[in-house]
N, C-alpha and C positions, 0 to 999 in steps of 0.2 A: 464823357465820363472817364477821363484818364488821369484824374488827380486824386490822390489819397491824402486825407488829413491824418496825421500820426502824432500820438503822444509818446515821446521818447523816454527810454529808461535811464534818465539822468535826474535823480531826485534833488533838484536845486531850484531855488525860487526863480532865477532868471531863465530857466528852461521849462518852467511849468506852464506850457501852453501848447497849442497844436501847430505842427509844421506841415507845409505842403510838400508832397513828393510826387514825381511823375510815375505813372504805372507803365513799365515797358510793355511793348506790343505783345510779347509772348505771355505776359500775365493778364492781359486784358480780359475782363469778364470773369476772372478767377478770384481776384482780390475783393474781399467783402468786409464791411465793418465788423469788428469783434475778433478779427484775425490778428495774430502777431506777425510782424515783418522785421526783416533785417534791413536797416537803413544806414547810409553814411551820415555821420554827425561829427563835424569838425574833422580831426585827423583819423577817426576810427569808425568802425561799424558798431552800431548798438541795436538792441531789440526795441521794438515799439509796438503800440496797439493802434490799429486803424480805427478811427472813430467815425469817418464819413467818406463817401466817394463823391467827387464833384466833377463838373466839366470845365471849370475855369479857375484860375488863381489870380490873386492880386499881385503876385510876384512874377518877374520875367524869367530869370534863369533858375530852374529848379533841378535839384539832384534827383536821380531815379532810385527807386527801391532796389536793393540788391537782390533780395529773394523773399518769398513768403516763408513763414516758419510753420504755418498750419495749412491744412488743406480745407478744413471747415472752421468757421468761427468758434473760438473757445468762450467768448462772452456774447450772449444774445443782446438784442436791442435794449431790452429792459435793464439788463445788468450794466450796460454802458451808461444809461440814464442815471442808474443808481450810483455809479461811480462819480458822476458830476455832482449829484446831491451830497454824497459823502464828503467830497472835496470841500464843498461850501460849508457844510455843517460842522465838520471836525477840524477844519483849517489844515488839512494835510495836502500833499501834492497829488495830482491826478494819478500819476503812475503808481503811487502807494495804494490808492484806492483800488486800482485794477489788479495789482499784484495780490492784494489781500483776498481776492475772490478765487484765486487759483491754488491748487494743492502745491505743497513745497517741491515736489518732484519736477514741476513745470517751471520752477524758478531756478533750477540748477543748470549745469552745462549738459547738453544732450546731443545724441546723434539721432537722426530720424530715418525710419525704414517703412516701406510699404509691405504689408503682408496680405495674403488672400483670406477672406472671412471663412471660406470653406473650399474644399477641393474642386467642386463642380465649376467654380469660377475659372479654373485653369484650363478648362476645355475650350474657352473662347480662343480662337486662333491667335489674335494679336497679343493676348496675355500669355498664352502658352509659350510663344516665341520669346517674350521679354523675360519671363521667370525661368524658363528652360530648366525645370526640375529643382530650382533653388527655392528655398522657403521664404526668402525676403529679397527686396530690392532696396539698397540704400538710397536715400533722397538724392545725394550728389550724383549717383549713377543715372538716376532718372532725369536729373537736370542736364547732365552731359549729353545724354541721348535725345534731349528735347522731348521728353515724354510726359512732363508734368501735367500738361492740360488733359491728356488722355487719362493719366492716373487719377487726376482730380475727378474727372467724370465718373470713373469706376468707384471712387470713394463715395461720391454723392449717391450713386446707384446702390450702395451697400455691398458691393462685391469685394472691394479692398478696404483696408484700414491703414491709416497713417499712425505709426507708433513712435513714441519718444523713448529711446533707449537712454536712460539717464546714467551718465557716468558718475560713479561714486555714490549716487543716491539710488532710489528704487529702480530696478530693472524689471523687464517683463519676466514672468516665470514661464519657462518653456518645458515641454516634455518631448522626448524623442519618439517620433512616429515612423513606422515602416510601411511602405506600400509597394505596389507593382504597377508598371505601365503596360504589362503584357496582357493579351487577351487570354481567355480560358484555354483555347487551342494552343496558343504559344507556350503557356505554362506547362500543359501536358507534354508538349514536345521537349521543353527544357528539362523536365523531370526525367524523360527517357534518356536524354544525353548525359545525365550525371553518372559518375562512376558507381559501380555496384555497392561500394562500401560507404557511400555518402548518405547514410540512412537519415541523419538529422537534417541535412539539406533538403532531401526528398520530402521529409515530414513538413518542413516549413512551406515548400511549394504546394504540397497537398492541402495545407491550411488555406492558402489563397484560392486553390481550385474549388475547395468546398464552400468557402465563405465569400467568394467574390473579391474584386480588387480593392475594396475600401481600405483606406489606410488604418492601421491600428497601433496602439501604444506598444513600443518595443518591449518593455518589461513584461507586458501581458502576453505578447506573442512568444517570448522566450519561455514563460511559465507553461503555456499551453502546449508547446511543441517540444519542451525539454531541450531546447537548443541553447548553445553557449554563444558568447560574443564572437568567437572565431567563425562559427557557422554562418552567422548573419553577415560577418565581414566578407566571407568568400562569395556569398550570393550578391553582395553589393558590388564587389569587384567584377563579377561576371555580368553586372548590369541587369540581372533578373529582378532585383529589388532596388528601391531608392530609400534614402533616409532623409527625414526632415524634422526640424525643430518647430513645434507648434505651440503657440502661446496657450497657457491655461491660467485663469484668474487665480490670484492668491486669495483664498477665502479665509478670513480670520476666524470664521465659525465652522470650518469644514469638519472638525471633529465633534461638533455639538449635535446632539439630536434634539430637535424642537418638537415637543408633543403638540399636535394641532389643537387649538382651542377655539371655541365658538363663543358668541356673545352671551353674557350673563343677563338674566332678567334684571331690570333696573328697579331700584326702590322708588317710592313716590317722589322723594326729594330729588333723586337723580333724574327722573323723568321730567320734572318741572325745570331742572337746570338745562337739560339737553334740548328741549323743544325750541327755545329761541335760536340756538346754534343751528339746528337742522333747518329752521325757517330761513335763516340768513343764507345757508348753503343753497336751498331751493331757489330763493329769490336772486341768487348771485349778487349779494350786496355786501359791501365791506362794513364790518362792525367789530369793535374790539370788546371782547368779553373778559371780565375778571372773575374767574372761577375760584371763589374763596370757600374752601372746605376744610374742616378739621382733619388732622392726620388720620388716615385710614377710612376716609369717607367715600372712597371709590372714584377719585378724580380720573385715574387711568382708564377705567372702563368707559367713562364719558369720552375721553380722547379717542379710544379705539372705535367706538360706535360712530362717532362723528367722521372719523377717517373712512370707515366702511362706506358711509353714504357718499363721501367725496369720490372714492374709487369707483363706486357704481356709476357715477357721472362721467367716468373716464378721465378724472383729474388727478392731481398729485398733492402730496402732503409733506410738510417739513415739521419735524418734532425736535425741539431743543431740550436737552437735559444738562444740568450743570456738571462741569468737569467730568473726570473719568469715573468718579465714585458711583454715579447712578447708572453708568452705561451698561455693565453686564446684565443686571437684572432687567433694566428697561428694554434692552435689545431683545432679551429672551421673550418678554411679553409681546413685543411687536412681531418678531420672527414667528412665534407660535401662532399668532392670529393671521399674519399676511404672508408667511412663507418667504419665497425668494423675491417677493416684490420689495423687500426692505434692504437698503444700503445703510451701513453704519460709518460715521466719520467721527473719530475722537482721538485723543492723544495717546491712547493705549496701542494704536496701530503703528506699524512701521511705515516709512515714507512710501514704500512700494505698495503696501496694502491700501493706504489712503488714495494713492493715484488710481489703483484698480477700481476702488469703490466709486471714486469721482467719475471715472470713465463710464461705469455702468449708468450713472445718472445722465451724463451727457448723451449717451447712446439710447436713452429712454428704455433701458432694460429693467429699470425698477420704478416704483411709483411712490415709495415712502422713504424719506431719509430721517434717520435718528442720529443725532450727533450733538457735539458741544458747540460753543459759540460760532465758530466759522462755518458750520453747516448751514447757517442762515443764507449763505451765498450759493447754495446748491443750484446748478444751472438748469433748473426746470423751466418750462415755458407755458405751463398750464396749471398753475397752483390753485388748489381748491380750499386749502386750510393751512394755517400756520399755528403751531402750538408751542408755547414756552412754559415748561414745567418748572416749578420752584422759581417763579419769575423774580423773586426778591434777591436771588443770589448775586453777589458782587462779581462773580467770575464771568457774567455776561457782558462786562465792560472791558474793552481791550485797553491795556495800559500804555501801549506804544502806538505810533501812527499807523493807520488811521484810528484815532481814539473813539471808536463807535460803541454804542450800546446795542446789543442784539435786539432788544425790545423795540427801539426806534426803527431799526432796519426792517424788522418784521412788519410793523405797522405801515411803513412806506411801501413794502412789496404787496401787502394786503390791499392797500388802496389801488395799486396798479392793476392787480388781478381781480379787484372787486370780490374779495373773499374774506371770510371771518378770520380773526386772530384771537386765540384763547390764551390768556395769561393765567396760570394756575398756581395757587399757593395756600398753605395753611396760615402763613404769616406774611401777607402781601407787603411790598415796600410801601412806605407812607405816601410816596408820590402816586403810585397806582391806585391806592385805596382812596386818596383824596380826589383823584380824577373820577373814580366810580361814584363817589358821593356827589360830585358835581354833574354827574350823568354824561361825562365825556366818554367814559367806558360804561358798558352795561354790567351791572353786578349780578352774579349768580351765586347763591349761597347753599352750602351743604353743612348743616349744623350737627348731623348725627353720623356716627360711624356706620359702616356697611351693615353689620349684623346687630345693630343697636347696642354694641358693646359699650360699656362706660369708658370714658377717657381714664387713663391711669390716675391713681391717687398720688399726689406729690407731697413730699415732706421736705421742708427747707431746714438744714442743720447749720447752726451758727458755730463756725469753727473756733471762734474766740472762746466760747463756753467750753468747748472740748479741751482747749489748751489749759484753761483755768482748772478744769477738773483733772488735769495731769495726763491727758491722752496726747502723746506727741506723735502718734502715727499719722499717716496720710489718710487713714480711714476712720471716719467717726464710728462710735460704738454702734449706732443705728445701722449704718451701712454694712459694717462687718458682720453683725448678727444676721442681717438679711442675706448676705453673700453665703454664709455658712448654711442657712436654711435652703437656699436655691440648690446648692451642691447636693445636699441630702435628698431633695425632691427630684433631682436630675432635670432641673429647669435651667434656662440659659440667662446670662447677664451681659449687658453692654456697659462698659465703663468708658466714659469720655474724659479725656484730659484736655481741658481748654487751654491750648498753648499759644495761640496767635498773639503776638505783641508781648510775649513774656517767655523768655527761654532761660536755660541754665547758663549762668555766668560764673566766672571765677573771681573770688574776692578774698582779701586778707582779713581775718577776724580781729587782728590787732590794730591795724591802722585804717581799715576800711577801703584800701586800694582795690579798684576793680580793673581787671585786665581789658584794655581798650584796643581797638584796631588802630594801627599807626596811620592808615589812610582815610579812615572815616570816623566821625564822632559817634561811635556806638560801641557797646561792649561786645567782646567776642563771645560766640556761643560755644559751649562745651559739648563735644561729641564723645559720648562714652565709648562707642564701639571702636573708635580709632584712637582713643585717648589723646585727642588733639582739640585745638580751639580754631574755629573758623569764623570769618566775617561773611554774613549772608548777603552783603551788598557788593563787595569788590572781589571776594574769593580769597583774601589773605588767609594764610593758615600758619599756626605755630604750635610747638609742644607746650604742654602745661608746665609752668615753672614749679620747682620744688620749694623755693623760698620766695618771699614777697620781694619784687624788684625795688620797692620803696623802702621798707624798714627791715628787710632780711629775715622777717619772722617766718617760722616754719608752719604757722597756722593759716595756710592758704588752702582754700578748698572751694568746691563749686556749690552754688545755691540754685534754687529752682528745681522743679521736678520734671524729669524727662520720662518718656514712656518706659524706657529700659529700667529706670530706677523704680517705677511703680511695679513693673513686672517682677523685679527681684523681691520687693517687699511682699507682694502677693504670694509668691512661692514660699517665702519664709513663714508667713502666717497661715497659709492654706496649702501645705505641700501636696495635698491630693488634687488640687484644682488643675484642670487642663486649660492653659491660656493661649489664645492667639493674639499676637500683637500686630497692629496695623499702623505703621507710620512711614515717614519718608524712606527710612532705611530698609524696611521689610518689603516695601512695594515698588522699589525702583526698577526691579527687573520686569521685562515684558510678561504680561499675563499673571504676575504674582498676585495682584489685587483680586482678580477673579478666583484664583486658586484658593486663597485664604478664605474668601467668603463662602466658597463651595464647601470647604472643610467645616466651617462653622455651621452652614446649613445642614450638612450631613450629620450634625451632632457629635463631631469629633473634638469639641472643646466645650468647656462650661462658661468661659468668660472671653468676650471679645473686647480687647483693650485698644483704644486708638485715639487719634486726634480728630479734628473736624471732619475728616473724610468718612467717618462712620456715622455721622449725625443724620444723614439724609437718605431717604429712599429705601433703606433696608426693610425687608418684610419677611420675618421668620416667625413661625407660629409659636416656637417654644421660648421666646424672650419674654420673661415676666418681670425682670428688674432692670432698671437703668440707673446707673450712678454717675453723677457729674462731680469730678474731684475738685475742680477749681472754677467755680462759676464766674468769678469776677474779673478774670484777667483781661477779657475783651472790653471791660467797662472803662479801663484806665488808659485807653489809647487816645492821643490828642486828635479826635475826630468827632464831628458833630453827630455821626451816625452810630457812635459806640453803644448807646443804650439800645438802639434798634437791633444792632447785630447781636447783642447779648440775648435779648428777648427771643429773637428768631432762632438762634442756635439752641437755647434751652428748650423752647417749645418743640422744635423739630426732633431733638434727641429724645425728649419725653415721649413723643409719638411713636417711638420704636417699640414701646412696651405694650403688651396685652392687645395685640391687633387681631387675635383670633379667639379661640375658646377661653383660654386662661386669662384671668384678670391681671392687670399690670400695676407695678408700683415704681415710683421714681424717688430717688434721694438726691437732693441738690446741696452740695457742701459749699459754703461761702463765708467770706469775712465781712460782707456788707448785706446782711439779709433784709435790711430795711429799704434797700434801693427798689424803686417801683418796677424796674424791668425784671428784677429777680422775683419779687413778690408776685407780680401779675403773670409771669411765666409759670410760676407754681400753680396759679389758679387757671392757667391756659385761657386767660381772658384777653383776647386780642382787642376787642372793642374798647375796653377801658384803657388798655395800653395806648391805643391809637389816640384817644382823647387827651390823655396825659402828655404824651410825647408831642402832639400837635401844639399844645400850650407852650411847651418848652421851646419848640422850633419857632413859634410865632414871636416869642419874647426875644429870641436870639437872632431873628431875621434869617432863617435858613430854609432850604427846600422843605416842603413844597410851597412855602409862601414866597420864596425868592428863588431865582435861578442863581447858580454860582459859576464863575470861571476862575481858574487858578493859573497864574503866570509864574513859572519858576525859572530863575536865571542862575547859571552856574559858571564859575571861572576859577582859575587856580590862584587868584589873589582875592582875599576877602573884601578889600576896599572897592575893587572893580565891580565885584558881584553886587555889593550894596549900592554903589552909585548908579550903575546901569538900571537896577530895579527902580531906584528913585526917579531916574529920567523917564522910564517907561510910564510910571504912575503919573508923573506930571503931564506927559503927552496925552494920556488917555482921558484924564479928568475933564478937560473942556469939551470933549466929544460926547460926554454922557449927560443925562438929565440930573436934576438935583436929587431925584429919588434914588439914584444908584449910590451904593456905599462901597468905598474902596478901603480895604484894610491892608495896612503895610505901607512901605516895604518892611519886611521883618525876616529874620533868619528862619529857614525851614525847620520843622521839628527834628529832622536829622540834618544838622547844619553843614556836614562835610561828608561826601561820598567819593571814594577813589581820589583823594587829594584835590577835589574840586569843591569850592565853597558854594553853598546854595542859599539864595534869598528868594522870597516869594511875595506876591501881593494877591489878594483875593478880592474879586469883584462880585458884589451881590446886586442883583437887578431884577426888575419885573418886565418892563418892555423897553428895550433899547434898540431901535431900528439901526443905529449906526455902529453898534458894538462890533459885529463881525468884520465889517469893513475896516474899522480902526485896528482890530487885532491883526488883521491881514497886513496892514501897513507896518505894524511893529515887526512882524515876521519878515516882511520884505526888506525893511531897513537893515536888520541884522544879518540877513542873508547876503546883502550886496555891499555892506559897509566896509568889508575887508577886515573887520575885527574878528580874526579867525578863532580866537580861543573862547569867545563868548557863546554859550549855548542858551537859547531861549525856548522853553517848552510851554505850550498853551493847552490846557485841558478844559474844555467847556463841559460843565456838569461832571466834575471829577468824582471818583469813588475812593481814590487813595489820596488822603490829605497829607501824607508824610513827605 
């Protein structure tokens, strides 16, 4: 058993396989699958993941592993298998699949140190000698002294821990601790020997005589004995005391107080929905449940009580929530119910905080993980339930390699651990709902709100009529009257500006010239706060011109409505209104998101104005009005899911109103009130929307009737991009059945990004056993053909069609 198979960190097609390496005698028995190792590869040393240990190799002369990078595996056996599956499913490299499972801090450059888990450990003679009053031992010192096997044994026994000190990224947070190695008698003797005027030094020694030799936080010691830095320093020099840096976790929620909550009694509907889930937990069987419940129907309570049952069995739970927007409120609910058993992983945390939370999971110090997409890879080994809230959200799909969907990964892990997976949503994705209708998923339905509150009444306002009647403001007469009324009644309003796919651009009113990005075929976005124009694809930035570059006219101005513009108009029309604006500019700072929502929850504002990020998960009792300023901007994106996304967004944001005692109202402003997605969102009728949209999808041959795969080719010459896409299409065609449809090659909806021209072809298919193998061949060909400037990206089941 002295051969390790290793996947090396060289993401290229011709190195995407396992290599055999000899395990040197000194590491024998120490190296395990799932560890990272440092191995020679060509002229340099690279990192790699051990996937297996064998006792023979088909090759004669093998290089040896330079050194292990971990003491314990960072990926368990199940995650290694999951990596294999991801590689096959998403056509990525194996190394990319493994890297995606680790926190960013572990992908950086780092130095490694051993630290004791507690002070008692250092009483062991062999460790006392090694550590010799030091707080840590660097890895390379351990290696030089041939101590790694001993240190590994102590790590496995839980006495020591191997820490990654990440350079430039997250580091361990430490606190200075003071202790004494002297006995009580020695301390009394030392105190007597101090000069008569050393009162503060005597006081410090007296503290240890009274409280015993346990080490304590330096700051605390100084406060309790009124000693200064110089006092402590003198005692350290005399070797009566020692100082040590001890790690303390960065807790992103350390200043939060979470009121303990207990289970709520369930309604009859909730009881009927939770029984099959509890049954699957008891029987330890895998089943995927689609929990389809209107907004405010109490889905979260079902999640919490299901997790409670799983924890009682000594198992673990993963809960995914979309993006950062849901996380503060969601984390609060879980922390209040399960206390310190909860770790949170989301984009609002620093690199170091994420690393600390991930380590808590690896060390089995927590039982529940709440997080965004990547939390699906939490390194648990005894999962009892996986929950995906708002399962229809597109942010669960990763847009770069590995291009996985968290829902697919959840189901795969659920099958491995034989545990239930719950997908929850008020507006499920068409694919999930179609699977539930075909009984691939089990459908659980909640049709009523928790307190039998009525769903809010929705009015759809035709903005064309408003224009005809002379109202040029962004607020319809109806919405404006209701806003005034809410401010009078001291009730709160949420205003959603539907911005995606439609932003402020600069245009000349005389000749119609629109300022474009010089590197991409897309108009520049006007940013009011910096009075500049930016390209959101390549980052190009320029000042706003005073005259039109085409016709020299001075009538050049920006079009489109940004949140800042809406805020200005609001304050002009309603100067007494207190407005909180939430958009990319106001929430870019760490913790800003939570702070703004907290202010709104505390009633410090009348109106919460924002983009998509405010549409989901908010639950405030005083919101009685929701206004949607531009319902149709998501409708006109070149994407077969645009109607579905519009319906989901409008239904979700409408659900923020009237969730508690007070009844809610919604006003949706639109230029296309006759479109079925807007009409049916107004009626909150998902079932009719599902039937209508399924007809449209069937006619167009789109999911869930077909699977799709998108191939995008980019090159800095337009003809090359087009001809390569043409060749790829010709190569694929004979490998597919007659039932598969290939659309293209055609220029992408955004034909040029960062001076690279983009062409694409779309494959629609039902069952094509040879497709994955064929697509792999395409990738292999372009990776090894030496045509350096061609980039080929393949997305199976894409969510971004642009």
